[in-house]
Residue frames relative to the residue before (quaternion, step in Angstrom):
aa qw qx qy qz dx dy dz
M 1.0000 0.0000 0.0000 0.0000 0.00 0.00 0.00
R 0.2691 -0.7764 0.5570 0.1205 3.53 -0.72 1.14
S 0.1021 -0.7851 0.6076 0.0634 3.58 -1.07 0.67
L 0.6485 -0.5187 0.3995 0.3884 3.51 -1.34 0.42
A 0.6283 0.5302 -0.3192 0.4715 3.55 1.04 -0.84
G 0.6325 0.5431 -0.3183 0.4512 3.57 0.99 -0.83
D 0.6585 0.5029 -0.3008 0.4722 3.57 1.00 -0.95
V 0.6411 0.5196 -0.3295 0.4588 3.61 0.95 -0.83
I 0.6595 0.5049 -0.2931 0.4734 3.57 0.94 -0.91
K 0.6480 0.5253 -0.3230 0.4470 3.57 0.95 -0.89
Q 0.6582 0.5032 -0.3185 0.4606 3.59 0.92 -0.82
A 0.6726 0.4761 -0.2945 0.4839 3.58 0.93 -0.85
F 0.6259 0.5376 -0.3418 0.4498 3.60 1.06 -0.71
S 0.6594 0.5064 -0.3184 0.4553 3.62 0.94 -0.75
Q 0.6582 0.4996 -0.3105 0.4699 3.64 1.17 -0.44
Q 0.5828 0.5909 -0.3897 0.3992 3.63 1.12 -0.33
T 0.2977 -0.8076 0.4935 0.1245 3.59 -1.01 0.80
D 0.4668 0.6920 -0.4514 0.3155 3.53 1.28 -0.19
E 0.5508 -0.6401 0.4374 0.3091 3.58 -1.10 0.72
K 0.6785 0.4813 -0.2764 0.4812 3.59 0.97 -0.89
L 0.4664 -0.7109 0.4605 0.2552 3.54 -0.79 1.10
H 0.6691 0.4971 -0.3223 0.4487 3.63 0.92 -0.85
R 0.6328 0.5120 -0.3367 0.4733 3.60 1.11 -0.63
R 0.6183 0.5372 -0.3366 0.4646 3.60 1.03 -0.75
L 0.6810 0.4789 -0.2924 0.4705 3.57 0.85 -0.95
Y 0.6302 0.5284 -0.3285 0.4644 3.60 0.93 -0.90
A 0.6933 0.4735 -0.2838 0.4632 3.60 0.80 -0.97
A 0.6410 0.5357 -0.3229 0.4450 3.56 1.01 -0.77
I 0.6881 0.4687 -0.2902 0.4718 3.57 0.89 -0.93
C 0.6177 0.5479 -0.3350 0.4539 3.61 1.01 -0.87
S 0.6863 0.4759 -0.3016 0.4600 3.57 0.79 -1.02
C 0.6271 0.5417 -0.3419 0.4432 3.60 0.95 -0.72
I 0.6671 0.5040 -0.2788 0.4724 3.51 1.00 -0.90
L 0.7183 0.4642 -0.2465 0.4558 3.55 0.83 -1.03
E 0.6823 0.4588 -0.2873 0.4913 3.59 1.08 -0.69
G 0.5366 -0.6521 0.3925 0.3642 3.59 1.19 -0.23
S 0.4230 0.6919 -0.4874 0.3238 3.62 1.18 0.15
L 0.7198 0.2265 -0.1676 0.6344 3.56 1.19 -0.61
K 0.2191 -0.8192 0.5237 0.0816 3.51 -0.23 1.34
P 0.6484 -0.4914 0.3831 0.4374 3.65 -1.15 0.36
A 0.8044 0.2441 -0.2479 0.4816 3.53 -1.17 0.89
T 0.4379 0.6784 -0.4708 0.3554 3.62 1.26 0.13
R 0.3801 -0.7169 0.5322 0.2415 3.55 -0.89 0.89
M 0.3681 -0.7256 0.5436 0.2059 3.53 -0.85 1.09
P 0.5574 -0.5955 0.4409 0.3747 3.57 -1.11 0.51
P 0.5691 -0.5794 0.4360 0.3877 3.63 -1.03 0.60
S 0.6031 -0.6052 0.3673 0.3676 3.58 -0.98 0.72
R 0.6241 0.5334 -0.3490 0.4518 3.60 1.00 -0.70
D 0.6791 0.5009 -0.2908 0.4509 3.56 0.88 -0.93
L 0.6603 0.5006 -0.2963 0.4750 3.58 0.97 -0.94
A 0.6311 0.5252 -0.3312 0.4649 3.59 0.95 -0.81
G 0.6686 0.4994 -0.3013 0.4612 3.58 0.94 -0.85
E 0.6613 0.5196 -0.2958 0.4530 3.61 0.94 -0.87
L 0.7665 0.3509 -0.1812 0.5064 3.56 1.01 -0.84
A 0.3937 -0.7300 0.4672 0.3063 3.59 1.27 0.00
L 0.4471 0.6598 -0.4702 0.3789 3.53 0.93 1.00
S 0.5846 -0.5257 0.4635 0.4086 3.50 -1.31 0.18
R 0.5300 -0.6114 0.4637 0.3610 3.60 -1.05 0.66
N 0.5959 0.5771 -0.3653 0.4225 3.60 1.04 -0.61
T 0.6098 0.5428 -0.3398 0.4670 3.56 1.07 -0.77
V 0.6767 0.4809 -0.2965 0.4722 3.57 0.84 -0.94
L 0.6448 0.5246 -0.3182 0.4558 3.60 0.93 -0.85
R 0.6461 0.5236 -0.3141 0.4581 3.56 1.00 -0.88
V 0.6613 0.4806 -0.3031 0.4897 3.64 0.95 -0.81
Y 0.6325 0.5210 -0.3358 0.4645 3.63 0.92 -0.82
E 0.6531 0.5161 -0.3192 0.4530 3.59 0.94 -0.88
Q 0.6538 0.5075 -0.3060 0.4705 3.59 1.00 -0.87
L 0.6677 0.4938 -0.3047 0.4663 3.58 0.92 -0.88
Q 0.6252 0.5303 -0.3247 0.4717 3.57 1.09 -0.68
A 0.6605 0.5103 -0.3013 0.4610 3.58 0.97 -0.88
E 0.7149 0.4398 -0.2379 0.4888 3.55 1.12 -0.70
G 0.5511 -0.6667 0.3561 0.3535 3.60 1.30 0.07
Y 0.4434 0.6863 -0.4751 0.3266 3.64 1.15 0.25
I 0.8050 0.0933 -0.0267 0.5853 3.59 1.00 -0.78
S 0.1505 -0.7674 0.6122 0.1168 3.56 -1.29 0.28
A 0.3143 -0.7542 0.5514 0.1681 3.52 -1.05 0.81
R 0.1436 -0.7748 0.6125 0.0622 3.55 -0.95 0.91
T 0.4890 -0.6854 0.4499 0.2977 3.59 -0.74 1.02
S 0.8486 0.0784 -0.1308 0.5066 3.56 -0.95 1.03
S 0.6792 0.4672 -0.3222 0.4654 3.67 1.16 0.19
G 0.5710 -0.5875 0.3939 0.4167 3.56 1.05 -0.74
T 0.5535 -0.5847 0.4812 0.3467 3.52 -1.30 -0.31
F 0.0682 -0.8294 0.5543 -0.0140 3.57 -0.81 0.98
V 0.5356 -0.5653 0.5091 0.3666 3.58 -1.25 0.46
T 0.4476 -0.7021 0.4842 0.2687 3.55 -0.82 0.97
D 0.5206 -0.6419 0.4699 0.3101 3.55 -1.23 0.61
S 0.7587 0.4070 -0.2059 0.4651 3.58 1.00 -0.68
V 0.2964 0.7936 -0.5027 0.1724 3.65 1.13 0.26
L 0.6992 0.4591 -0.2888 0.4657 3.61 0.85 -0.87
D 0.6134 0.5308 -0.3579 0.4625 3.59 1.09 -0.61
N 0.6565 0.5323 -0.3051 0.4388 3.60 0.99 -0.76
L 0.6824 0.5088 -0.2891 0.4380 3.55 1.12 -0.66
N 0.2801 -0.7935 0.4999 0.2051 3.59 1.28 -0.16
L 0.1514 0.8389 -0.4972 0.1616 3.55 0.68 1.22
R 0.4032 0.7188 -0.4720 0.3129 3.55 1.28 0.14
P 0.4405 -0.6961 0.4816 0.2991 3.64 -0.81 0.85
N 0.4578 -0.6619 0.5269 0.2733 3.52 -1.12 0.67
K 0.3001 -0.7915 0.5117 0.1472 3.59 -0.60 1.16
E 0.6709 0.4930 -0.3029 0.4637 3.58 1.14 -0.41
P 0.4854 -0.6749 0.4672 0.3011 3.59 -0.76 0.98
V 0.5759 -0.6061 0.4230 0.3494 3.54 -1.08 0.67
A 0.6346 0.5393 -0.3488 0.4299 3.58 0.89 -0.84
A 0.6643 0.5074 -0.3029 0.4577 3.60 0.89 -0.86
A 0.6565 0.5107 -0.3109 0.4599 3.56 1.03 -0.77
L 0.6630 0.5108 -0.2866 0.4662 3.55 1.11 -0.77
E 0.5374 0.6391 -0.4130 0.3636 3.64 1.04 -0.56
D 0.7002 0.4758 -0.2913 0.4455 3.57 0.81 -0.95
H 0.7219 0.4675 -0.2565 0.4410 3.61 1.06 -0.58
T 0.5862 0.6074 -0.3787 0.3794 3.60 1.23 -0.11
R 0.5626 0.5909 -0.3927 0.4243 3.57 1.22 -0.30
L 0.2755 -0.7728 0.5499 0.1564 3.55 -0.86 0.94
S 0.5208 -0.6355 0.4710 0.3211 3.52 -1.10 0.67
A 0.6584 -0.5098 0.3763 0.4062 3.58 -1.27 0.45
R 0.6397 0.5307 -0.3237 0.4520 3.60 0.98 -0.84
C 0.6500 0.5066 -0.3152 0.4707 3.60 0.98 -0.84
L 0.6669 0.4926 -0.3138 0.4627 3.61 0.92 -0.83
E 0.6289 0.5279 -0.3351 0.4621 3.54 1.08 -0.61
L 0.6394 0.5172 -0.3103 0.4769 3.56 1.01 -0.84
L 0.6779 0.4845 -0.2966 0.4666 3.56 0.91 -0.85
G 0.6249 0.5486 -0.3270 0.4490 3.59 1.10 -0.67
N 0.7348 0.4021 -0.2212 0.4995 3.55 1.09 -0.71
A 0.4509 0.6912 -0.4530 0.3373 3.59 1.26 -0.02
S 0.1230 0.7771 -0.6116 0.0835 3.52 -0.99 0.84
A 0.1644 -0.7673 0.6069 0.1259 3.51 -1.29 0.18
S 0.5168 -0.6354 0.4769 0.3191 3.51 -1.14 0.54
P 0.6386 -0.5328 0.3596 0.4230 3.61 -1.13 0.42
R 0.5773 0.5631 -0.3774 0.4552 3.59 1.15 -0.57
Q 0.6744 0.4968 -0.3151 0.4462 3.63 0.78 -0.88
W 0.6578 0.5175 -0.3138 0.4484 3.58 0.97 -0.81
G 0.5421 0.6532 -0.3872 0.3598 3.59 1.19 -0.43
A 0.5826 0.5954 -0.3682 0.4130 3.52 1.20 -0.40
F 0.7465 0.4469 -0.2355 0.4332 3.59 1.13 -0.48
Y 0.7489 0.2738 -0.2530 0.5479 3.58 1.14 0.22
S 0.5725 -0.6287 0.4283 0.3058 3.46 -1.23 0.69
R 0.4255 -0.7003 0.5192 0.2428 3.54 -1.12 0.75
R 0.5493 0.6203 -0.3811 0.4101 3.55 1.30 -0.26
T 0.0426 -0.8022 0.5952 0.0185 3.54 -0.98 0.80
């Protein structure tokens, strides 16, 4: 039984260039979900059907489905199938950061008094410093 989701995944799978089949399938499904080709609540094709369409082992498809489920991209419902999760984009925290990086780092560059005290008391023996200069003259 062919499905629209299976056709979308098959097209994305054919565009992947990784040598490992499970990585190609994983990347194809992830890109379909993130690009919106597979929308939230879309029913994923059964593993047997997808394996047949892509000429893969069913174990390969199951392995990828398990990884996607563990990462929150899809969820399995008993007797209903596997679906793209509704909250996948929320979990990825794709909102752009409005604060410039330099401004954020300014607050973190100040050292505490305790840290300054430790650095002030830091020392090394002449033997330890030998690691940092060449013995050749």
